N, C-alpha and C positions, 0 to 999 in steps of 0.2 A: 466630426467624430473620427478618430483614427481607426482605420480598418486593419485587419490582420493581413500581413504580407503573404503572398502566394506560397513562398518557400517555408513559411512557418506553420502551414496547415498539415494535419495528420495525413490527408490524402496525398499531398505532394511528397511527404517523406516516404509513404508507402510506394509511390511510383519511383522514387529515387532508388529504393532498394530493389525494386523490380527491374529497373534499367540496368543495374549491375549484371544481371543475367541476360537481358534482352539485347544488349549492345553486341553480343557475340553471335546472335542468331543469324542463320543464313536463310533467306526467303525461299531459295530452291528447296531446302530441306523441309521448311514449313509446308510448302505446297505438296511435296512428295508424301508427307506424313498425313495429309488431310485432303482426301478427294472432294470433300464438300466445302472447302475453304471459300470458294467464290460465293456460294449461296448463303453462307453464314456471315460473310463480310461484304454484303451489298444491300442496298435499300432502293426501293422504287417509290416515287412520290411526285405528284403534279406533272406527270409526263416525262420525268427524268429517271434514269438509272444511275446510281452512284456506287461504283465498285471501288472499295478501299482495301481490297485483299492484298494488294502489292505494297504493303507497309509492314514494318517489323512489329507485328501485333499478334496476340493470341486472345482467347476469351478472357484470360486473366487480365491482360492489358486493358481491354475494353471495360471490364468491371471496375478497375481502379480509376480509369479516366472518367467514367460516368460518376463514380463516387466523388471525384474532384469537382465535377460540374454541380453536383447537388450541394457539396460543402460550400462552394462559392456563391450559391444562391441564384443560379442561372434561371430557374423556373420563376422565382419571385421577381427578379429584375425584368424578365420577359413580360410577365403579366403587368408589371408597372408601366412598361413602355406602351403596351397595347391599350392600357386604361387611360393614357394621357397624363400620367404623373410627370413632373418636371425632372426627368432623370438627367438632363443636360445641366448639371449642377453649376458649372462655371458661368453659364449664360442664363440660368434660371428659366429654362424653356422645356416644354414637352418635346417629344420626338415622335412625330406622327406620320411619317411617310407611309406607314401601313394604312392609315385612314384614307389615303388618296386612291386606293384600289379596292376599298371595301364597297359592297353593294349599297344602293340608296336606301335599302330597308333598315339599315342600322342607325343607331342614334348614339353619338358621342359628344358630350358637352364639356368643353374646356374653357375655363375663365368666363363662364356664362355664354359662350358661343356654341351654337349647334354646328360642330365641325362637319358632320356628315352632310347637312343641308347646304352649307357653303361650298363644300367640295363639288357636289353634284350640280349646283347652280353654275359654277365655272365650267364644268365638263359639258353641260348643255350649250353654253355659249361657244365653246370650242367646236362642238359638233356643228352648230349652225354656220359658223365661220368657215370651217374646213369644207363643208358641203358646198358652200357658195364658190369658193376658190376652185375646187376640183371639178365642179359642174360647168365652170366657165361663166357663171352668173356674175362673179366679181370681176369687174373690168378695170383696166388701167386708165390712165389719163387720155389715151387715144382710142378708147373703147375696144381694146384687145384683151383677151384673156391672159392670165398669168402663165408664164412658161418657166420662170426661174424663181426659186425661193432662196434667199440668203439669210441664214441665221447668224446674228452677231451677238456673241456672248463670250464667256470665258469660264474655265473650270467646269463645274457641273452643268452650267448653262450652255456649254458647247460639247463636252465629251459625251454626255448621255444622248442627246439628240443625234449627234453624228454617228455614234456607235450603233444606235438602233436603226437609223435610216439605212446605213450600210448593210447591217445584218438582215434587214427585211427588204433588200433590193428587189426581189421578184414581185413584191406587192406594191411598189411605187407606181403612181399614176404615170402612164406613158408620156403624157404631155409635160410633166414636171421634172425639172432638174434641180437637185438639192445642192446647196453650197454652204460652207461653214467657215466663218472668219472669227478668230479669237486672238491672234497674236498682236501685240502692240506694234510689232515690226510691220511697217507699211507695205512690205512686199506681199504679205498675206492678203490684205484687202486688194492691192493692185492686181494680183493674179486673178482674183474673182471678178473684179469689175471689167476686166478685159473679156470676160466670157459671157456677160449679160447685156441685155438691152434695156434702157431706161423705160421704154414703153411697156415692157412685159415682165418687169422684175418686181418682186415683193420682198421687202426687208422686214425681218422679225428681230426686233431689238430686245434682248433678254437681260434685264438688270432690275432686281427687286427695288433698289433705291433710285435707280436711274442716275447713279453717280459713280458706278464702277469705272475706274480710270481707263483701263484698256478698252472696255466695251464702248464707253461714251466717246472716246477718241475715234474709234472706228466708225461709230454711228454718225458722228458729226462729219467725218470725212466722206462717208457714203452720201450723206445729205448734200454736202457741197457738190460732189460729183453729179448727183441727180439734178441739182438746180442749175447746172451749166446749160441745160437745154429745156428746163421745165420751170413752172411757177410754183410758189409756195402753196398755192391752192391745190396743187396736184399731189402734195405730200400724203394726205390721208388715204389716197388710193394705192400708195406704194410702200407705206410704212405702218407697221403695227407694233405694239409693245407688250412685253410680258413684264409687268411692274406693279408696284403699289403707289408710286409717286405721281398722283394725278396732275399736280401743278407742273412738274417737270416734263411729263409726257405731252401735256397740252402746249407748253412753251416750245417744245421741239417741233410741233406741227402735226402731231398725231391725234386723230380723233379719239377721245377717251372712251367712246363706245367700242373701240377696237383695242382696248387695254385689258389684258387678262392677268388677274392678280394671283399671287400665292402667299404663303404665310410664314411667319417667323419660325414655326415649328417644323419647317421643311428645310433641312440643310441642303446646300447646293449639290453635293454629290449624291443626295438621295431624292433629287427633285424631278427626275425624268417622268415620274408618274403624275406630276402636276401640270400646270399650264406651260412649264418649260418643255413638256413633250408636244407642244403644238406643232412643231415641224414634223414630228412623226405622224400625227393625225393628218396633217396636210399631205404628206407623202403617200401614206398607205390607206387613208380613209378612216373615219372615226370608228367604224365597226371593227376594223383591224386593231385600232388603238385600244378599243374596249376589250378585245381578246388578249392583248398584251397585259392590260390591268388584271384581267381574270386569271391569267397564268400566275401572276405574282400573288394574287389573293389565294389561289389554291396552295401555293407554298406557304403563305402566312398561316393558313388553317392547319397545314401539316405541322408547322413549327409550334403552333399553339397546342395542338391536340395529341400529337404522337408522344409516347413515353420517350424519355431521354435515350434509352437503349436503342430505339428505332427511329430516332429523329435525325433526318438528313443534315440540316445545318449544324446541329449539336455535334454529331459524329465528325463532320468535316472540320469543325473548329477544334475538337479534341485531338484529332490526328495531327492538325497543324501545330498545336501546342506540344504534343509528344515529339514531333520532329524538330521543332524550334528550341524548346527548353531542355530537352534531354539529349538529343542527337546533335544539337548545335548547328542546324541548318540556318544559314544567314540569308538565303534568298529562296524564292520559289518561282518557277517558270510556268507561264500559261501557254498552252499549246492547243489552240482550237484547229481541228482539221476541217476547216470550212473557210474558204476565201472571204465570204461575206462577213465573217467575224474578225476581220483584220484590224479592227479598232478595239477589240475586247480587252486585250492586255493593257492598253493605255487607259481605258476606262477603269479597270480594276486597280491600276496603280493608284489613281486618286482615291477610289473608294477605300482601299485598304491602308495605304500609307498615310493619307491625310487623316483617316479615322484613328488608326492605332499606332501611328508613329509618335509615341509619347514616352517620356522618361520619368514622369512622376505619376503617382496614384491620384485618385479623385480627391483624397484628403491633402494633397500637396507634398507628400513624403516621397523621396527618391525611391524608385523601384530597384529591386535587387535581382530582377530577371530581365532577359531580353524580350522585347515586344515584337512589333510587326517586322517580318523579314522584308527584304527588298523584293518587289514584284516586277517581273519583266517577262518578255516573250514576244511571240509572233505566230502567224499561222504556221501549222505544223511542218509541211514539207519544205517550206522556205527555211524554217529553223533548222531542219535536219542538215541543210547544206551551208549553214552559217555557224551555229554554236553548239550543235548537239555533240560535236567532238568533245567539248569541255564537259558536257553532262555525262558522257559515257566514261571518259578516261581522265578527266581533270582531277586536281587535288581536292577540290571542294565537292561535297555531295549536295546536290540541289534537287529537292522534290519537284515533281512536275504534275500539273493538272492537265490531263488530256481531255479534250472535249470533241465529241464526234456526233454527226447526224447520219442515221442509217439510210435515209432517202435523199437523193440529190434534187436540186431544182433546175436541172438541165437534162438534155437527152443525148449527150455525147457518150457513145458506148465505151465501156471499159474504164473510164476515168474514175468512177466512184469506187469500184472494186480495188483499184490501185491505191487510192487515197486511204481507204479503210485498212487495207493490208499494211500500209506504212504505219498508220496510227497504232494498230494493235501490236505490230512487230516491235516498234520502238519501246512500248511499255513492257513487253515481254523481255526485250534485250536489257533494259535497265534492271529488271528484276533478276534475270538468270545470269547475265554476263557470259563470258566464254573462258573456260579453264585452259590451262596449259596443255592438258591431255587432249582436249577437243581441238586445239590449234594444231598440235602435232598430227593428229589423225587426218585433219583436213588437208594439211600441207603434204603429207605423205601420199595421199590419194591423188595429189597433183604432181607427184614425182619430183618434189622439191628436194634438193640435196640436204643431207642431215645437218651439215655445217650451217647452211643458210637457215634451216628451220630453227636451230638453237640461237642464231644471231637475231632472228626476227621475233622470236617467242615473246620477249617482254613487251614488244610494240603491238602485238596482235592479240594479246590476252585482254579481257575486259573484267574488271573486278565484280561487276554486277552488284546485287544487293542494294540497289538504289531505289528509293521509294517513289511511288506515283499513285495518283488517283485517276480514275476513268469516269467521265460523265458522258452518258449516251442518251440521245433523244431519237425518237423515230424520224422526225423531220424538224428543221429549223423553221418554226412558225412564230407568229406573234405570241401565242400562248406559251410555247416552250422557252422563248427568249425571256419573257416576263418571269417565268418560274426560275430560270437560270440566274437572272440578276438578283431576284429576291433571295435565292439560296445564298449567294455570296454576301448580300447585305446582312442576313441573319447570322452567317458564320462570323463576320466581322464583329457583330454585336456580342456574340457569345464569347469570342476571344477577349474582347474588351472587359467583359465581366470577370473572366478567369484571371486576367492580369490586374484587375482592379483599377482600370483607367476609364476616363470619359472619352468615348469614341465619337463624340458629336461636336467637339469644338476644334479649332485650328488656329491657335494663337501664333504658331510659328509662321504661318502665312502672312499674318498681319504685320509682323515686325519688319519684314523686308519691304512691304509697301510703304511704311513710314519713312524708312531710309531712302527709298527710291524717290519719294516726293521731295525730300530735302536736296538730294543731289541734282534732280531735274532743275530745281530753281537756280542752282549754281551754274549749271551748264548754259543756261540762257540769260543769267543775271550776273550777280556779283559773287565770286567764289569766297569761301570762308575756310582758309587753310587750317585754322585752329580746330575745326570741327572733325577733321579726319586724320588718318595715319598718312605716312609719306607715300605709300603705294596708291591709295585712293586719290590723294591730291595730284599725283603725277598723271594718273589716268584721266582725271577731270580736266587737267590743263591740256592734255593732248586732244581730248574730245572737243574742248572749246575751240581750239585752233582749227580742227577739221570742220566743225559746224560753221564757223565764221567764213571758211573758204568755200562752203557748198552753196 
């Protein structure tokens, strides 16, 4: 069934008319005219404060944006997702990552399966296993406790666990060191294996089908490395699997009692809440992992229950569409002011760009609006000394998501006040800018000659009027991290509904894999010049020569 294009809706036309006025607004003036602007354009939920006042919006803007959400059926699509309807139309699947963090008291039946019961059965197995490893009861082949855990996965099976383990560093067991291998480039695995001991290492191989090319190549190489000084009978003490392919796991040498499954209705980039999160439970303990799930569930309940006008994920999504489709922002920068969140931007790249990097609607028709912007960033103060110059004075306007924790996890005096001061100052600077008159006054106070003032004036003025959001939590805990990730998940979902796309498939990823498999066979076998263009053929020939010589 053909759906109505976003640009054909009455609400979009109303916003376009509104934009003709809004494009000339100055946020400085909006703040000056409204002392209550922060309180009216901020929301608190699930332990997070979301301040969206530093965007080019008014009450009228928000009413029109919320009208767009209602017109596009956000509430109905949200309810369908939570009910287990097969909203992933191109793969005929339900989308139920939310069921992974729901309490055991709930009941959700999909295709005759009691999803809630199955989820909590796996969680209990994860608890029992992680307790044994952390307590030292689980022993390696030489009766020594585990000291290093190596997660082998790729995409969501790598980015989620690594991001969460880094973010929750203060909670990691002092005996355990966490390592993550994803790249097919052997240098990735080589670097990790040089840091671990076969007597005390535990490998977690994460692949639903146990056939993922990069993951299984790394797993087989890790297995070969292990067997240089061990017997195959030792494998079950040092390898476990997150998979559903019992036969392949058993053939690898892993005891299927130590195989943790998950389901087709869990997409890789939404799988941190499932058995894919086993490294997080191993690192922080299952009670902390449960708090992580609970934080996400609290955001789920807010998303389900709050009216659209006061719904944090909905508002965040609408602001994003306003900046993307009306102001033309092509990218958005993620700026967490917390070193332990140094993998958050990378995690959100996959979550957002793999979900909403689409050019056709659910019905297959080409879209006439831009969809997901490019997501990029780094921890805040590092970014300030790398690319904030462009954000302040570059020719493109890039909205920024600032993320801050009010309480530190260290006791070094003065550091956190400096960190927060930088975070808040950057957001204010993006909004306010610095006018020519302000620059003149500042330079005259420094006794700068008038001629030099006028020469430097264009370089030292800042246009300002650049949008940002601020997300603040009291402290970075398992619960607030869970809420933060769920917030972004639901924001992505809402934007997918607004644009009319399926946020839960990734066919673009699959195409490259098929081509890579063909070229790999030519690199080590017989080339097929008719299959490729002249550039690809030349590169294959050069690589074949290099591989023969190595």
